[in-house]
DSSP file (Angstrom, degrees, kcal/mol; ACC not computed):
  #  RESIDUE AA STRUCTURE BP1 BP2  ACC     N-H-->O    O-->H-N    N-H-->O    O-->H-N    TCO  KAPPA ALPHA  PHI   PSI    X-CA   Y-CA   Z-CA
    1    1 A X              0   0    0      0, 0.0    32,-2.8     0, 0.0     2,-0.7   0.000 360.0 360.0 360.0 120.1    6.1    9.7  -15.3
    2    2 A X  E     -a   33   0A   0     30,-0.2     2,-1.3     1,-0.1    32,-0.2  -0.838 360.0-160.9 -95.4 117.7    7.3    6.7  -17.3
    3    3 A X  E >   +a   34   0A   0     30,-3.3     3,-1.5    -2,-0.7    32,-0.7  -0.601  24.4 164.1 -94.4  71.3   10.8    7.1  -18.5
    4    4 A X  T 3  S+     0   0    0     -2,-1.3     3,-0.3     1,-0.3    -1,-0.2   0.725  70.4  47.2 -67.4 -25.5   10.5    4.5  -21.3
    5    5 A X  T >> S+     0   0    0     -3,-0.2     3,-1.5     1,-0.2     4,-0.7   0.149  75.3 117.3-102.8  20.0   13.6    5.5  -23.2
    6    6 A X  T <4 S+     0   0    0     -3,-1.5     7,-0.2     1,-0.3    -1,-0.2   0.853  78.6  43.2 -55.4 -40.0   15.9    5.7  -20.2
    7    7 A X  T 34 S+     0   0    0     -3,-0.3    -1,-0.3    -4,-0.2    -2,-0.1   0.422  98.4  78.3 -90.0   1.4   18.2    2.9  -21.4
    8    8 A X  T <4 S-     0   0    0     -3,-1.5     2,-0.3     1,-0.2    -2,-0.1   0.994 101.9 -14.6 -77.0 -64.4   18.4    4.0  -25.0
    9    9 A X     X  -     0   0    0     -4,-0.7     4,-1.5     1,-0.1    -1,-0.2  -0.895  56.5-112.7-138.9 165.8   20.9    6.9  -25.1
   10   10 A X  H  > S+     0   0    0     -2,-0.3     4,-2.3     1,-0.2     5,-0.2   0.853 116.0  59.0 -65.6 -34.9   22.7    9.4  -22.9
   11   11 A X  H  > S+     0   0    0      1,-0.2     4,-2.4     2,-0.2    -1,-0.2   0.886 103.0  52.4 -62.8 -38.8   20.6   12.2  -24.5
   12   12 A X  H  > S+     0   0    0      2,-0.2     4,-2.4     1,-0.2    -1,-0.2   0.918 109.4  49.1 -63.2 -42.6   17.4   10.6  -23.4
   13   13 A X  H  X S+     0   0    0     -4,-1.5     4,-2.5     2,-0.2    -2,-0.2   0.906 110.3  50.9 -63.3 -41.4   18.7   10.3  -19.8
   14   14 A X  H  X S+     0   0    0     -4,-2.3     4,-2.2     2,-0.2    -1,-0.2   0.922 110.5  49.6 -61.7 -44.0   19.7   14.0  -19.8
   15   15 A X  H  X S+     0   0    0     -4,-2.4     4,-2.0     1,-0.2    -2,-0.2   0.910 111.6  48.3 -62.0 -42.9   16.2   15.0  -21.1
   16   16 A X  H  X S+     0   0    0     -4,-2.4     4,-2.5     1,-0.2    -1,-0.2   0.891 109.9  52.0 -65.3 -39.3   14.5   12.9  -18.4
   17   17 A X  H  X S+     0   0    0     -4,-2.5     4,-2.1     2,-0.2    -1,-0.2   0.891 108.2  51.5 -64.6 -38.0   16.7   14.4  -15.7
   18   18 A X  H  X S+     0   0    0     -4,-2.2     4,-2.2     2,-0.2    -1,-0.2   0.909 109.5  50.7 -63.0 -41.5   15.8   17.9  -16.9
   19   19 A X  H  X S+     0   0    0     -4,-2.0     4,-2.5     1,-0.2    -2,-0.2   0.927 108.9  50.9 -60.0 -46.3   12.1   17.0  -16.7
   20   20 A X  H  X S+     0   0    0     -4,-2.5     4,-2.4     1,-0.2    -1,-0.2   0.890 109.1  52.0 -59.5 -39.6   12.7   15.7  -13.1
   21   21 A X  H  X S+     0   0    0     -4,-2.1     4,-2.8     2,-0.2    -1,-0.2   0.903 108.5  50.1 -64.5 -42.0   14.3   19.0  -12.3
   22   22 A X  H  X S+     0   0    0     -4,-2.2     4,-1.8     2,-0.2    -2,-0.2   0.927 111.8  48.3 -62.2 -45.1   11.4   21.0  -13.6
   23   23 A X  H  <>S+     0   0    0     -4,-2.5     5,-2.6     1,-0.2    -2,-0.2   0.920 113.1  48.4 -60.1 -43.7    8.9   18.9  -11.6
   24   24 A X  H ><5S+     0   0    0     -4,-2.4     3,-1.5     1,-0.2    -2,-0.2   0.923 109.6  50.9 -64.3 -45.9   11.0   19.4   -8.5
   25   25 A X  H 3<5S+     0   0    0     -4,-2.8    -1,-0.2     1,-0.3    -2,-0.2   0.850 113.4  46.2 -61.1 -34.5   11.4   23.1   -8.9
   26   26 A X  T 3<5S-     0   0    0     -4,-1.8    -1,-0.3    -5,-0.2    -2,-0.2   0.283 111.5-120.5 -93.5  10.2    7.6   23.5   -9.4
   27   27 A X  T < 5 +     0   0    0     -3,-1.5     2,-0.7     1,-0.2    -3,-0.2   0.876  55.1 159.1  53.1  43.7    6.8   21.2   -6.4
   28   28 A X      < -     0   0    0     -5,-2.6    -1,-0.2    -6,-0.1     2,-0.1  -0.870  40.1-131.6 -97.7 113.4    4.9   18.7   -8.5
   29   29 A X        +     0   0    0     -2,-0.7     2,-0.3    27,-0.1    24,-0.0  -0.433  37.8 171.5 -63.5 133.6    4.7   15.3   -6.8
   30   30 A X        -     0   0    0     -2,-0.1     2,-0.5   -10,-0.0    -2,-0.0  -1.000  31.8-143.3-148.4 143.7    5.6   12.7   -9.4
   31   31 A X        -     0   0    0     -2,-0.3     2,-0.5    20,-0.0    18,-0.1  -0.941  22.0-149.5-106.9 124.5    6.3    9.0   -9.4
   32   32 A X        -     0   0    0     -2,-0.5     2,-0.4   -30,-0.1   -30,-0.2  -0.831  14.4-174.1-100.3 128.6    9.1    8.0  -11.8
   33   33 A X  E     -a    2   0A   0    -32,-2.8   -30,-3.3    -2,-0.5     2,-0.3  -0.939   4.4-161.6-122.0 145.0    9.0    4.6  -13.4
   34   34 A X  E >   -a    3   0A   0     -2,-0.4     3,-2.3   -32,-0.2     4,-0.4  -0.806  36.1-101.1-122.5 161.5   11.6    3.0  -15.6
   35   35 A X  G >  S+     0   0    0    -32,-0.7     3,-1.4     1,-0.3     4,-0.3   0.841 120.0  58.0 -53.6 -36.6   11.5    0.1  -18.1
   36   36 A X  G 3  S+     0   0    0      1,-0.3     3,-0.4     2,-0.1    -1,-0.3   0.620  97.5  64.1 -71.5  -9.6   13.1   -2.3  -15.6
   37   37 A X  G X  S+     0   0    0     -3,-2.3     3,-1.2     1,-0.2     7,-0.3   0.594  77.3  87.3 -84.7 -11.8   10.2   -1.6  -13.2
   38   38 A X  G X  S+     0   0    0     -3,-1.4     3,-1.0    -4,-0.4    -1,-0.2   0.809  81.9  56.8 -63.7 -31.3    7.5   -3.1  -15.5
   39   39 A X  G 3  S+     0   0    0     -3,-0.4    -1,-0.3    -4,-0.3    -2,-0.1   0.759 121.7  27.6 -70.2 -23.8    7.9   -6.7  -14.2
   40   40 A X  G <> S+     0   0    0     -3,-1.2     4,-2.7    -4,-0.2     5,-0.3  -0.211  79.6 141.0-128.4  40.5    7.2   -5.6  -10.6
   41   41 A X  H <>  +     0   0    0     -3,-1.0     4,-2.8     1,-0.2     5,-0.3   0.842  68.4  53.6 -59.0 -40.0    5.0   -2.5  -11.4
   42   42 A X  H  > S+     0   0    0      2,-0.2     4,-1.9     1,-0.2    -1,-0.2   0.936 114.2  41.6 -62.3 -46.3    2.6   -3.1   -8.5
   43   43 A X  H  > S+     0   0    0     -3,-0.2     4,-2.4     2,-0.2    -2,-0.2   0.947 118.6  44.4 -65.0 -50.3    5.3   -3.3   -5.9
   44   44 A X  H  X S+     0   0    0     -4,-2.7     4,-2.7    -7,-0.3     5,-0.3   0.925 113.9  49.1 -64.4 -46.2    7.4   -0.4   -7.3
   45   45 A X  H  X S+     0   0    0     -4,-2.8     4,-2.6    -5,-0.3     5,-0.2   0.930 112.5  47.9 -61.3 -45.3    4.4    1.9   -7.9
   46   46 A X  H  X S+     0   0    0     -4,-1.9     4,-2.3    -5,-0.3    -1,-0.2   0.936 113.6  46.7 -61.3 -47.1    3.0    1.4   -4.4
   47   47 A X  H  X S+     0   0    0     -4,-2.4     4,-2.1     1,-0.2    -2,-0.2   0.925 115.6  45.0 -61.7 -45.4    6.4    1.9   -2.7
   48   48 A X  H  X S+     0   0    0     -4,-2.7     4,-2.5     2,-0.2    -1,-0.2   0.860 110.8  53.6 -70.3 -34.7    7.1    5.1   -4.7
   49   49 A X  H  X S+     0   0    0     -4,-2.6     4,-2.7    -5,-0.3     5,-0.2   0.928 109.0  49.3 -63.6 -44.0    3.6    6.5   -4.2
   50   50 A X  H  X S+     0   0    0     -4,-2.3     4,-2.5    -5,-0.2     5,-0.2   0.922 111.4  49.8 -60.3 -44.0    4.0    6.1   -0.5
   51   51 A X  H  X S+     0   0    0     -4,-2.1     4,-2.6     1,-0.2    -2,-0.2   0.920 112.5  46.7 -61.0 -44.3    7.4    7.8   -0.6
   52   52 A X  H  X S+     0   0    0     -4,-2.5     4,-1.9     2,-0.2    -2,-0.2   0.911 112.7  49.1 -66.2 -42.3    6.0   10.7   -2.6
   53   53 A X  H  <>S+     0   0    0     -4,-2.7     5,-2.9     2,-0.2    -1,-0.2   0.904 114.0  45.9 -65.1 -40.6    2.9   11.1   -0.4
   54   54 A X  H ><5S+     0   0    0     -4,-2.5     3,-1.5    -5,-0.2    -2,-0.2   0.923 111.5  51.9 -65.7 -44.2    5.1   11.1    2.8
   55   55 A X  H 3<5S+     0   0    0     -4,-2.6    -1,-0.2     1,-0.3    -2,-0.2   0.843 113.8  44.0 -61.3 -34.7    7.6   13.6    1.3
   56   56 A X  T 3<5S-     0   0    0     -4,-1.9    -1,-0.3    -5,-0.2    -2,-0.2   0.200 112.2-117.2 -98.5  15.1    4.8   16.0    0.4
   57   57 A X  T < 5 +     0   0    0     -3,-1.5     2,-0.6     1,-0.2     3,-0.2   0.880  63.2 148.1  52.3  45.0    2.9   15.6    3.7
   58   58 A X     >< +     0   0    0     -5,-2.9     4,-2.1     1,-0.2    -1,-0.2  -0.518   6.0 151.8-105.1  61.6   -0.2   14.2    2.0
   59   59 A X  H  >  +     0   0    0     -2,-0.6     4,-2.7     1,-0.2     5,-0.2   0.842  67.3  56.3 -66.9 -34.6   -1.2   11.9    4.9
   60   60 A X  H  > S+     0   0    0     -3,-0.2     4,-2.0     1,-0.2    -1,-0.2   0.939 111.2  43.7 -62.6 -45.5   -4.9   12.0    4.1
   61   61 A X  H  > S+     0   0    0      2,-0.2     4,-2.3     1,-0.2    -1,-0.2   0.865 112.3  54.3 -66.8 -36.1   -4.2   10.7    0.6
   62   62 A X  H  X S+     0   0    0     -4,-2.1     4,-2.7     2,-0.2    -2,-0.2   0.933 108.9  47.3 -63.2 -46.3   -1.7    8.1    2.0
   63   63 A X  H  X S+     0   0    0     -4,-2.7     4,-2.6     1,-0.2    -2,-0.2   0.894 111.5  51.1 -63.6 -39.8   -4.3    6.7    4.5
   64   64 A X  H  X S+     0   0    0     -4,-2.0     4,-2.4    -5,-0.2    -1,-0.2   0.916 111.8  47.3 -62.9 -42.6   -6.9    6.5    1.7
   65   65 A X  H  X S+     0   0    0     -4,-2.3     4,-2.5     2,-0.2    -2,-0.2   0.932 113.4  47.7 -63.4 -46.2   -4.5    4.6   -0.5
   66   66 A X  H  X S+     0   0    0     -4,-2.7     4,-2.3     1,-0.2    -2,-0.2   0.895 112.2  49.7 -63.8 -39.7   -3.5    2.3    2.2
   67   67 A X  H  X S+     0   0    0     -4,-2.6     4,-2.6     2,-0.2    -1,-0.2   0.918 111.3  48.6 -65.3 -43.4   -7.1    1.6    3.2
   68   68 A X  H  X S+     0   0    0     -4,-2.4     4,-2.7     2,-0.2     5,-0.2   0.919 112.4  48.2 -62.6 -43.5   -8.1    0.9   -0.4
   69   69 A X  H  X S+     0   0    0     -4,-2.5     4,-2.5     2,-0.2     5,-0.3   0.900 111.7  51.2 -62.2 -40.4   -5.1   -1.5   -0.8
   70   70 A X  H  X S+     0   0    0     -4,-2.3     4,-3.6     2,-0.2     5,-0.5   0.937 112.2  45.0 -62.1 -48.1   -6.1   -3.2    2.4
   71   71 A X  H  X S+     0   0    0     -4,-2.6     4,-1.6     3,-0.2     5,-0.3   0.921 115.7  47.0 -63.9 -44.2   -9.7   -3.7    1.3
   72   72 A X  H  < S+     0   0    0     -4,-2.7    -1,-0.2    -5,-0.2    -2,-0.2   0.884 122.9  35.2 -63.7 -37.5   -8.6   -4.9   -2.1
   73   73 A X  H  < S+     0   0    0     -4,-2.5    -2,-0.2    -5,-0.2    -3,-0.2   0.924 140.6   4.4 -84.3 -48.2   -6.0   -7.3   -0.7
   74   74 A X  H  X S+     0   0    0     -4,-3.6     4,-2.0    -5,-0.3     3,-0.3   0.201  87.4 114.9-128.0  14.3   -7.5   -8.5    2.6
   75   75 A X  H  X S+     0   0    0     -4,-1.6     4,-2.3    -5,-0.5     5,-0.2   0.873  78.3  54.4 -57.8 -40.0  -11.1   -7.1    2.8
   76   76 A X  H  > S+     0   0    0     -5,-0.3     4,-2.5     1,-0.2    -1,-0.2   0.895 107.8  49.6 -62.3 -40.8  -12.7  -10.5    2.6
   77   77 A X  H  > S+     0   0    0     -3,-0.3     4,-2.2     2,-0.2    -1,-0.2   0.893 109.6  52.2 -64.3 -39.9  -10.7  -11.8    5.5
   78   78 A X  H  X S+     0   0    0     -4,-2.0     4,-1.7     2,-0.2    -2,-0.2   0.930 112.0  44.9 -62.6 -46.8  -11.6   -8.8    7.6
   79   79 A X  H  X S+     0   0    0     -4,-2.3     4,-2.4     1,-0.2     5,-0.2   0.909 111.1  54.5 -63.7 -42.4  -15.3   -9.3    6.9
   80   80 A X  H  X S+     0   0    0     -4,-2.5     4,-2.7     1,-0.2    -1,-0.2   0.881 105.3  53.8 -59.2 -39.5  -15.0  -13.0    7.6
   81   81 A X  H  X S+     0   0    0     -4,-2.2     4,-2.3     2,-0.2    -1,-0.2   0.916 110.1  46.2 -63.3 -42.8  -13.5  -12.2   11.0
   82   82 A X  H  X S+     0   0    0     -4,-1.7     4,-2.2     2,-0.2    -2,-0.2   0.913 113.9  47.7 -67.2 -42.0  -16.4  -10.0   12.0
   83   83 A X  H  X S+     0   0    0     -4,-2.4     4,-2.5     2,-0.2     5,-0.2   0.923 112.7  49.5 -64.5 -43.4  -19.0  -12.5   10.8
   84   84 A X  H  X S+     0   0    0     -4,-2.7     4,-2.8     1,-0.2    -2,-0.2   0.908 110.6  50.1 -61.8 -42.2  -17.2  -15.4   12.6
   85   85 A X  H  X S+     0   0    0     -4,-2.3     4,-1.7    -5,-0.2    -1,-0.2   0.898 111.2  49.2 -63.5 -39.6  -17.0  -13.3   15.8
   86   86 A X  H  X S+     0   0    0     -4,-2.2     4,-0.5     2,-0.2    -2,-0.2   0.926 114.2  44.3 -65.9 -44.2  -20.8  -12.6   15.5
   87   87 A X  H >< S+     0   0    0     -4,-2.5     3,-0.8     1,-0.2     4,-0.5   0.906 115.5  48.9 -66.2 -41.6  -21.7  -16.2   15.0
   88   88 A X  H >< S+     0   0    0     -4,-2.8     3,-0.8     1,-0.2     4,-0.2   0.796  94.7  74.2 -67.0 -29.7  -19.3  -17.4   17.7
   89   89 A X  H >< S+     0   0    0     -4,-1.7     3,-0.5     1,-0.2    -1,-0.2   0.774  90.2  58.2 -61.6 -26.5  -20.6  -14.9   20.3
   90   90 A X  T << S+     0   0    0     -3,-0.8    -1,-0.2    -4,-0.5    -2,-0.2   0.866 120.4  22.7 -71.9 -36.3  -23.8  -16.8   20.8
   91   91 A X  T <  S+     0   0    0     -3,-0.8     2,-0.4    -4,-0.5    -1,-0.2  -0.088  92.5 130.0-122.0  34.7  -22.2  -20.1   21.9
   92   92 A X    <   +     0   0    0     -3,-0.5     2,-0.4    -4,-0.2     3,-0.1  -0.752  27.3 176.8 -99.8 133.6  -18.8  -19.0   23.2
   93   93 A X     >  -     0   0    0     -2,-0.4     4,-1.9     1,-0.1     3,-0.2  -0.997  30.2-134.4-129.5 140.9  -17.3  -19.9   26.5
   94   94 A X  T  4 S+     0   0    0     -2,-0.4     4,-0.4     1,-0.2     7,-0.1   0.865 102.3  53.1 -58.9 -41.1  -13.8  -18.8   27.5
   95   95 A X  T  4 S+     0   0    0      1,-0.2     3,-0.4     2,-0.2    -1,-0.2   0.880 113.7  39.9 -68.1 -38.5  -12.8  -22.2   28.9
   96   96 A X  T  4 S+     0   0    0     -3,-0.2     3,-0.2     1,-0.2    -1,-0.2   0.848 125.7  29.8 -81.4 -35.6  -13.6  -24.2   25.7
   97   97 A X  S  X S+     0   0    0     -4,-1.9     4,-2.5     1,-0.2     5,-0.2  -0.078  72.4 124.5-121.8  33.5  -12.5  -21.9   23.0
   98   98 A X  H  > S+     0   0    0     -4,-0.4     4,-2.4    -3,-0.4    -1,-0.2   0.899  79.3  48.9 -62.3 -41.3   -9.6  -19.9   24.4
   99   99 A X  H  > S+     0   0    0      2,-0.2     4,-2.4    -3,-0.2    -1,-0.2   0.929 112.1  47.8 -65.7 -45.2   -7.2  -21.0   21.6
  100  100 A X  H  > S+     0   0    0      1,-0.2     4,-2.5     2,-0.2    -2,-0.2   0.919 112.8  48.9 -61.8 -43.6   -9.7  -20.1   18.9
  101  101 A X  H  X S+     0   0    0     -4,-2.5     4,-2.6     1,-0.2     5,-0.2   0.909 110.0  52.0 -62.7 -41.5  -10.3  -16.8   20.5
  102  102 A X  H  X S+     0   0    0     -4,-2.4     4,-2.4    -5,-0.2    -2,-0.2   0.912 110.9  47.4 -61.6 -43.2   -6.6  -16.1   20.8
  103  103 A X  H  X S+     0   0    0     -4,-2.4     4,-2.7     2,-0.2     5,-0.2   0.927 112.3  49.6 -64.7 -44.8   -6.1  -16.9   17.1
  104  104 A X  H  X S+     0   0    0     -4,-2.5     4,-2.4     1,-0.2    -2,-0.2   0.915 112.8  46.8 -60.9 -43.9   -9.0  -14.7   16.0
  105  105 A X  H  X S+     0   0    0     -4,-2.6     4,-2.8     2,-0.2    -1,-0.2   0.905 111.8  51.7 -64.8 -41.1   -7.7  -11.8   18.1
  106  106 A X  H  X S+     0   0    0     -4,-2.4     4,-2.4    -5,-0.2    -2,-0.2   0.924 111.5  45.8 -61.1 -45.9   -4.2  -12.2   16.8
  107  107 A X  H  X S+     0   0    0     -4,-2.7     4,-2.4     2,-0.2    -2,-0.2   0.906 113.4  50.7 -63.5 -41.5   -5.4  -12.2   13.2
  108  108 A X  H  X S+     0   0    0     -4,-2.4     4,-2.2    -5,-0.2    -2,-0.2   0.933 111.5  46.6 -61.6 -47.7   -7.6   -9.1   13.9
  109  109 A X  H  X S+     0   0    0     -4,-2.8     4,-2.4     1,-0.2    -1,-0.2   0.901 111.9  51.8 -63.1 -40.9   -4.7   -7.2   15.5
  110  110 A X  H  X S+     0   0    0     -4,-2.4     4,-2.4    -5,-0.2    -1,-0.2   0.909 109.2  49.6 -62.4 -42.3   -2.4   -8.1   12.6
  111  111 A X  H  X S+     0   0    0     -4,-2.4     4,-1.8     2,-0.2    -1,-0.2   0.886 110.7  49.4 -65.8 -38.3   -4.9   -6.9   10.1
  112  112 A X  H  X S+     0   0    0     -4,-2.2     4,-2.2     2,-0.2    -1,-0.2   0.913 110.1  52.0 -64.4 -42.0   -5.3   -3.6   12.0
  113  113 A X  H  X S+     0   0    0     -4,-2.4     4,-2.7     1,-0.2    -2,-0.2   0.914 108.8  50.1 -58.9 -44.5   -1.5   -3.3   12.0
  114  114 A X  H  < S+     0   0    0     -4,-2.4    -1,-0.2     1,-0.2    -2,-0.2   0.864 109.6  51.9 -63.0 -36.1   -1.4   -3.8    8.3
  115  115 A X  H  < S+     0   0    0     -4,-1.8    -1,-0.2     2,-0.2    -2,-0.2   0.906 114.1  41.8 -66.3 -42.1   -4.0   -1.1    7.8
  116  116 A X  H  <        0   0    0     -4,-2.2    -2,-0.2     1,-0.2    -1,-0.2   0.880 360.0 360.0 -75.8 -38.8   -2.1    1.4    9.9
  117  117 A X     <        0   0    0     -4,-2.7    -1,-0.2    -5,-0.2    -2,-0.2   0.459 360.0 360.0 -87.8 360.0    1.4    0.6    8.5
């Protein structure tokens, strides 16, 4: 719900608050956005969506949203890590490439952490 006239008058704010109350009484999950949120809409929308999904015990939808964001944001890096691991596996020895392996594992674990959180 975009409350575009939030900053105009007191009557507009009262009307928006009444709307929020109706949504709340009817258990309708809703994300509220205000004019000052437009500059950081991606950040605000994502944070508020996560809050609404958690509040309404919609964990399946939350995981799907987080997975989609992960793929859109870092999917290429994830694929690159698997391809690199596959190419490396043929000529890899622990003694020669321990640092490279450590970095790859660290990046992999971090990406999994980002996916889960």
